[in-house]
C-alpha positions in Angstrom: -32.8 -12.3 17.6 -34.8 -13.9 19.6 -33.2 -17.2 19.7 -29.6 -15.5 20.3 -28.0 -14.7 23.5 -28.1 -10.6 23.4 -24.1 -9.4 23.2 -25.3 -5.9 22.8 -28.3 -4.2 24.9 -29.2 -0.7 24.2 -31.7 1.1 26.6 -33.2 4.5 26.1 -29.6 5.8 24.8 -29.6 9.7 24.0 -26.9 12.0 23.1 -27.3 15.8 22.9 -24.4 18.2 21.6 -25.7 21.6 23.0 -29.4 21.7 21.9 -29.1 19.5 18.9 -30.0 16.1 19.6 -27.9 13.6 17.6 -29.4 10.2 19.1 -32.8 10.4 20.3 -33.9 7.8 22.9 -33.0 4.5 21.1 -33.3 1.0 22.3 -32.2 -2.4 20.5 -30.6 -5.3 21.2 -28.0 -7.3 19.0 -27.9 -11.2 19.2 -24.2 -12.7 19.4 -23.0 -13.7 15.8 -25.3 -11.3 14.2 -24.2 -9.0 11.5 -26.4 -5.9 12.6 -26.8 -3.1 10.4 -27.7 0.6 11.2 -28.9 2.2 7.8 -29.7 5.8 7.5 -28.3 8.9 5.9 -25.3 11.0 6.7 -26.0 13.0 9.6 -28.9 10.3 10.9 -27.1 9.6 14.2 -25.0 6.3 13.1 -21.6 7.3 14.0 -22.6 8.7 17.2 -24.1 5.6 18.3 -21.1 3.6 17.3 -18.8 6.0 19.2 -21.3 5.9 22.4 -21.2 2.1 22.3 -17.4 2.1 21.6 -16.8 4.4 24.9 -15.6 7.4 22.6 -18.3 9.4 23.3 -20.4 9.6 26.9 -24.0 9.2 26.5 -26.1 12.2 27.9 -28.7 9.7 29.2 -29.5 5.9 28.7 -27.3 2.7 29.1 -25.8 0.1 27.0 -24.1 -3.1 27.5 -21.4 -4.6 25.1 -20.3 -8.4 26.2 -22.0 -8.1 29.4 -20.0 -4.9 30.3 -21.4 -1.5 31.2 -20.0 1.3 28.4 -19.9 4.0 31.3 -18.9 2.0 34.4 -17.1 -0.5 32.6 -15.1 1.0 29.6 -11.9 -0.7 29.8 -13.6 -4.0 29.9 -16.0 -3.0 26.9 -12.7 -1.9 25.0 -11.2 -5.2 25.3 -14.7 -6.9 23.8 -14.6 -4.8 20.8 -12.6 -3.9 17.5 -13.0 -0.8 15.6 -12.9 0.4 12.1 -13.5 3.8 11.5 -15.1 5.6 8.5 -11.8 7.6 8.2 -8.5 5.7 7.6 -6.5 5.3 10.9 -3.6 3.5 9.6 0.0 4.9 9.8 1.2 5.2 6.0 4.8 5.3 6.9 4.7 1.6 9.0 4.2 -1.5 7.2 1.2 -3.7 7.3 2.9 -5.6 9.8 4.2 -2.9 12.0 0.7 -1.4 12.1 -0.9 -5.0 13.2 2.1 -4.9 15.9 1.7 -1.6 17.1 -2.1 -2.5 17.7 -0.9 -5.7 19.6 1.1 -3.4 22.1 -1.9 -1.3 23.0 -3.8 -4.2 23.7 -1.4 -6.4 25.5 -1.7 -9.2 22.8 1.1 -12.1 23.9 3.8 -12.3 21.6 3.4 -15.9 20.9 -0.2 -15.3 20.1 0.4 -12.5 17.9 3.1 -14.4 15.9 0.4 -16.8 14.5 -2.3 -14.4 14.7 -1.1 -11.5 12.4 -0.1 -14.0 9.9 -3.5 -15.8 9.7 -5.3 -12.5 9.5 -3.2 -11.0 6.7 -4.0 -14.4 5.0 -7.6 -13.9 5.4 -8.0 -10.6 4.0 -5.8 -11.6 1.0 -2.5 -9.3 2.1 -0.2 -12.1 3.1 2.0 -11.0 0.6 2.3 -7.4 1.5 3.1 -7.4 5.1 6.4 -5.9 4.8 5.3 -3.2 2.4 4.5 0.4 3.7 0.6 1.0 4.0 1.0 4.5 2.5 1.7 2.6 -1.1 -1.7 0.4 -0.4 -5.0 1.1 -2.5 -8.0 2.3 -0.4 -9.6 -1.4 -0.4 -6.2 -2.7 0.7 -6.0 -0.1 3.5 -9.8 -0.9 4.5 -9.0 -4.7 4.8 -5.8 -4.3 6.9 -8.0 -2.0 9.3 -10.5 -5.0 9.5 -7.5 -7.4 10.4 -6.2 -4.8 12.8 -9.6 -4.6 14.5 -9.6 -8.4 14.8 -5.9 -9.0 16.1 -7.3 -9.2 19.6 -10.1 -11.6 19.2 -12.9 -9.1 20.0 -16.3 -10.3 20.4 -17.7 -7.5 18.6 -16.4 -5.8 15.6 -17.7 -2.5 14.9 -17.4 -1.3 11.2 -18.4 2.4 10.5 -19.3 3.1 6.8 -16.6 0.2 5.7 -16.8 0.7 1.9 -17.5 4.5 1.8 -15.4 5.6 -0.9 -14.4 2.6 -2.5 -15.4 1.3 -6.1 -18.2 -1.1 -6.4 -15.8 -4.0 -7.2 -13.7 -3.3 -4.0 -17.1 -3.0 -2.0 -18.0 -6.4 -2.8 -14.7 -7.9 -2.1 -15.1 -6.3 1.3 -18.4 -7.6 2.0 -17.2 -11.1 1.1 -14.4 -10.7 4.0 -17.1 -9.5 6.2 -19.6 -12.5 5.7 -16.4 -14.7 6.2 -15.7 -13.2 9.5 -18.8 -14.6 11.3 -18.0 -18.0 10.0 -14.3 -18.0 10.6 -14.2 -15.7 13.9 -17.5 -16.1 15.4 -17.6 -12.4 16.1 -20.6 -10.2 15.9 -20.5 -7.4 13.5 -22.3 -4.4 13.9 -22.0 -1.9 10.8 -23.4 1.5 9.7 -24.2 2.2 6.2 -26.0 4.4 3.7 -25.7 2.1 1.0 -29.2 0.1 0.6 -27.3 -2.7 -1.2 -25.0 -3.1 1.7 -27.9 -3.3 4.2 -29.3 -6.3 2.4 -26.5 -8.5 3.6 -27.4 -8.0 7.4 -29.2 -10.4 9.6 -31.4 -7.3 11.1 -31.5 -3.6 9.9 -32.4 -0.6 12.0 -33.2 2.3 10.3 -32.4 5.4 11.9 -33.6 8.8 10.7 -32.9 12.4 12.7 -31.4 10.4 15.9 -34.5 7.9 16.0 -35.0 4.1 15.0 -37.8 4.1 12.9 -37.9 0.5 12.0 -36.0 -2.8 13.1 -36.3 -6.2 11.4 -34.8 -8.3 8.8 -34.3 -6.8 5.2 -37.5 -9.1 3.9 -39.3 -8.1 7.2 -39.0 -4.4 6.3 -39.8 -4.7 2.6 -42.9 -6.5 3.7 -44.0 -3.0 5.4 -44.2 -1.8 1.5 -45.5 -5.2 0.5 -47.0 -4.3 -2.9 -45.5 -3.5 -6.0 -43.9 -0.4 -6.6 -44.6 1.9 -9.5 -42.8 5.1 -10.3 -44.1 7.7 -12.9 -42.6 10.9 -14.4 -44.7 13.3 -16.2 -44.2 17.0 -17.8 -47.3 18.1 -15.0 -46.6 15.7 -12.0 -49.1 17.7 -10.2 -51.9 17.1 -12.5 -50.9 13.4 -13.2 -51.2 13.1 -9.3 -54.8 14.5 -8.9 -55.9 12.5 -12.1 -54.7 9.2 -10.5 -56.2 9.9 -7.0 -59.4 11.2 -8.8 -59.6 8.0 -11.4 -58.5 5.2 -9.2 -58.6 6.7 -5.4 -54.8 5.8 -5.1 -52.5 8.5 -3.1 -49.0 8.3 -4.1 -45.7 9.7 -2.9 -43.9 12.5 -4.5 -40.3 12.8 -4.5 -37.5 13.9 -7.0 -40.0 14.8 -9.6 -41.5 11.6 -9.7 -44.6 10.0 -8.5 -44.8 6.6 -6.4 -47.7 4.2 -6.5 -48.0 1.1 -4.2 -50.0 -1.2 -6.1 -51.2 -5.2 -5.7 -50.2 -6.9 -9.2 -48.7 -3.7 -10.7 -48.3 -5.5 -13.9 -51.9 -5.7 -14.4 -52.8 -2.5 -13.2 -50.5 -0.4 -15.4 -52.3 -1.3 -18.4 -55.4 0.1 -17.0 -53.5 3.3 -15.7 -52.0 4.0 -19.3 -55.7 3.9 -20.7 -56.7 6.2 -18.5 -54.1 8.8 -18.3 -51.2 7.4 -20.7 -51.0 10.8 -22.7 -49.8 12.5 -19.5 -47.2 10.0 -18.3 -43.3 10.3 -20.0 -42.1 7.4 -18.1 -43.2 4.3 -16.1 -41.0 1.8 -14.1 -42.2 -1.3 -12.2 -40.4 -3.2 -9.3 -40.7 -5.0 -6.3 -40.2 -3.1 -2.8 -36.6 -2.1 -1.8 -35.1 -0.9 1.3 -35.0 2.7 -0.6 -38.9 2.2 -1.1 -39.0 1.4 2.7 -37.0 4.3 3.9 -39.1 6.8 1.6 -42.6 5.3 3.3 -41.1 5.8 6.5 -39.8 9.2 6.3 -41.4 10.6 3.1 -38.1 11.0 1.3 -35.5 9.0 -0.4 -32.3 8.2 1.1 -30.3 9.9 -1.6 -32.2 13.3 -0.8 -31.7 12.8 2.8 -27.9 12.1 2.3 -27.7 15.3 -0.1 -29.7 17.3 2.7 -27.0 16.4 5.2 -24.3 17.4 2.7 -25.7 21.0 2.3 -26.2 21.4 6.1 -22.6 20.3 6.8 -21.3 22.8 4.1 -23.8 25.6 5.5 -22.1 24.9 8.9 -18.6 25.0 7.6 -19.6 28.3 6.0 -20.8 29.6 9.5 -17.5 28.5 11.2 -15.4 30.2 8.4 -17.3 33.9 9.2 -16.7 33.5 12.9 
């Protein structure tokens, strides 16, 4: 955001794994106090980017500053400036919630007097104050995630990284986690950088960078991104989708996008266009759906595929890679 002091500055950042380019020459800034989202399918480069910014992975090329500190030359200062909630759980299930916080405090050399009040304050914030002495292995997935958020905030970081913070959680728990995340900025003044492949989660961000195949293909506010589509979106299904596509292009001069067996059209005043459409080709149409542009529509427009299909493709690629490894 132009009116904010930039707390994260990324310039021409690359990361290669042998011949695979996981992050491809990305540049962006994040303003102080912003909720900034990286939206993209699995395997797009989101987690790799966070790992580089958190000094867990060395960039192949490029530079980045976190809270004024270089991620290569000032790794210790960067680590003091950030909190981290990983995609996979990292709590010790045999320890209590308080013991997990105490262990983290020792790693970050948090003053004992500060810790005494801080851990109670954070457990209260994430609604775990009455479970502090319970062992974590008995916690639900949502409770563990809330404890990890509290742990990440224990040392007063300037930036909190959340890598897929609600993956694997049910919708109600996901909603609760987002309530805590929004409260963090108000109560802690912390900048939040998160990755997600959930479209509804991305709507909560101040700005979103859409990343695909290691490259940022768009960066704007949620409303700004949806203005890239701008018009109403009509989704059509038909027994012969190829013929329907040709008929609409011939009759109306409109070329749509095809995905998942559907034809998608971008139309001004879609509610007025649908009667004309059905009058002309109604016999060929099985179903029609009209909606305002969503972030899924934006991703489809930018990449030529839905993020759901992209996630499925990434999962297939991962399974294939694991099979190859198994044969070695």
